N, C-alpha and C positions, 0 to 999 in steps of 0.2 A: 502494501500498501505507500503509495507514494504523499508528499509533506500535504499536497493539494487534497487529496482525496480524504484522507484525516481530518483536514480541516471540515473540508466539506462536508463529512459523515459529523463532527464535532458539533456544528451549525442546528443540526436536526434532532439534539437531542432534549427530550422536554424539561421545560423547569419546572424541575420539583418543588425548590426551596419558595419558589414566585406560587405555587399551588399551594404548598402551606400556610404560606402568612396569607392565603386570601381566603382558605379556611379557618385561622386564627381569630382574622377579624370578624370573619361572618359570626363564627363562634358566641365570640363576648356581643356580638352587638344583639343577635337573635335570640339568642336563650332569655338575655334580662329583659326583652323587648315582649317576650310568650308571656308573660306572667301580666302584660297590664297593658295589652289590648288583643284584640280577637286574631285567632290563628289568620286567618284569611287577608288580614292586611300585611303580614309578615310572608305572604306567599311571593310578592313580587322580589323581593330582597334574596330568598330563598333560591328563587329560579335564576337572580341574577349571580348569585353566589356559584352556584351549579355550574353554569354556562362558563365562568371565568376560569375555575380553576380546571375546567375541561379543556379551556382552550390554552393555559399553561401546560398541559399534560399533551396534548396531541396536536397543537397549535405548530409549536416549533420544529417538530417531524415532518410538517406536510402531506401527512395521511391519514385519514382514518378509514377504516371498512363501514359498512353499514352496520356487519356484525357487531363492532367493536362498539360504533355509538349506539347503536340501541343496548348493548349490557352494560354501559355506561349510564344510559340515561333512564331506563324503565326502574330500577328502584327508588329514584330519585323520586318518579311520578309517583310508584305505590306509596312511599313514606310521607311524600307531600297531602294524598288522601289520609293518612293517622294522624299530621299535623291538624287539619282540618276537623279530626274527630278528638280536640285536644290534647291530641299526643305527640305533639311538638317534640318533643324531648328526645323521640328515636329519630326521629327527620334530623335534629342538630345532630345527635349521636352519629349516625351514616358520615355525616362532612369528614368526622375524624379521619373515618379511612380511605375519603375519598381521592386524595392526593393518590396513594399506594394503589386503591382499585385504576384507577386509572394508568398506573404504570404496569399495574398486571396485565390491563388488554391492550395494552401498547405493543407487547411482546404477543399478543396473543395472533398469530397466523395458523395456516393448517399445516405445515411443516412444525409449529411447536404450540400445540394444544394446549388449554388449561386444565390441569390434570384435577380429579376431584379433592385428593389429599393437599395439593394446593391451596383451593379456596377453602377448605377446613379450616389450614394453617391461618388464612387472612381473616377466617369468620371467628376463630381461637383468638387472634391478637384485637379483632375489635371487640369482642367482650370484653379480653383484658383490658386495654384501654378506655372503654365504658368505665370501668370498675375505677381503674385509677382516677379517672377525669371526676368521678362522682365523689370521691373521697377527698379529693384535692382541696376541697372547700376545708375540711376539718385538719387536715395536714398536706397546707400549701408547698413543702419542698418540691413537688415538680413543676409548679411557677416558676422555676427558676430555667425551664426551658425556653420560657418566652425570650431572655436574653441571649440565647442562641443564635437566635433568628439572623440580626446584624453580624453577629460574630462568623457564623458559618460561610457568605461568600468574601470576607477576608481574608480566613485561612488558607481558603480554595483557591485564591491567585498566586499561592506556591504552587501551583501545576502548571503546565504551560498551554495544556489543552482547557484549561478553563479560561484563561488570559487571552486564547483567542475567541472567544466568545463575550467580547467588550460587553454589547446590548445585553448581554443575559447576567454578568457580572455588575455592570450596572443597576438592573431592573429591580433584581434581588436585592443588592446592598440598600437601595432605597426602601422597597419594601419593608426590608426588616426594621431598619429604624422606625419606618411607617405607622409600623404593625405594634413599635414598643410604644411609641409615642402617645398611639390612639388608644391603648390598653389601659395605661397611665391616665388618661384623659377622661375617659365615660367616665362621668359621674355616679357615683352607689346611689341605686334608687331609695329611697323610704322602705325600711321593710326587710330589704333584699337578705338573702342568705347566705348572700358570699360577694364578693367584689370583683369587678369585671375582667380585674389584672389576673388573678388566681385560676378562673375561668380560661384566661386566653392562654394562663402559660401551660396551664394544664392541657389544654387544645394542643399548644405548641410542642409538649415532649412528646404525646401520643403520636400525634401527627408526624411528627420526627422518625420516630422511633418504626411505626408500623411502613413507611416511608424507604428507611431505611433496609427494613428485610427485604419489600418489594426488591429493590434493586440491587441485594447478593442472591437472587434466586440464582443459580447457577443454569446456563444454559442446556439446549438437549444437545446440541451438536457445535463442530468445530466452525462452521460454517457459519453459525447463529451466531457463536460468539465475536467473528470477526468483525460481522453486519451490526450488531447490537450492543457493543461492551460499554462501560462507562456512562450509563445516560444521564447520570446524573448533571 
């Protein structure tokens, strides 16, 4: 593979950190508002967050099949119905794993099908993530993950492959800083059971952990590995 080929391949990798940042802000805003307004009023925000996360994952790759798009959107549609039935926590909970779900689907091809065991691992991690996210209000140590969002892009600048993607690096750094600022600036509603920044921090920790797992899944063949490596 030539340098030009490597650079072109590098430009087609999902913007994972950007997707996690969008998810974190969405979690902080939507879950606080869900106790204050009817869920139907939050549905537009949920849809926008869902689509922006999808754009962060699939947009830079320049390709998405109807099968991938359907598998990405259908869970959100089903959970939106639950949100309208005053079960909005589950719709918000799904957002925690949405960047990782997009990463899994971005690797889904006829030559590399999604295995049942892989899906079960993802669901297990999502359940664990929901537990961490829920108890984060009581033991807010996972909230420190919020401050990793601007640190990760800076640390990754040490790698030439990441420096070859200046637009991604700049966007992820700006989004990481903005996410921290927004999470700390959101006012705490009266009678709230938690603060926005702890919810955002728990979301950041869980989102990064599940996304890291999705990125480290070994490819099924050497050819796929050469075409799809290091998509973060």
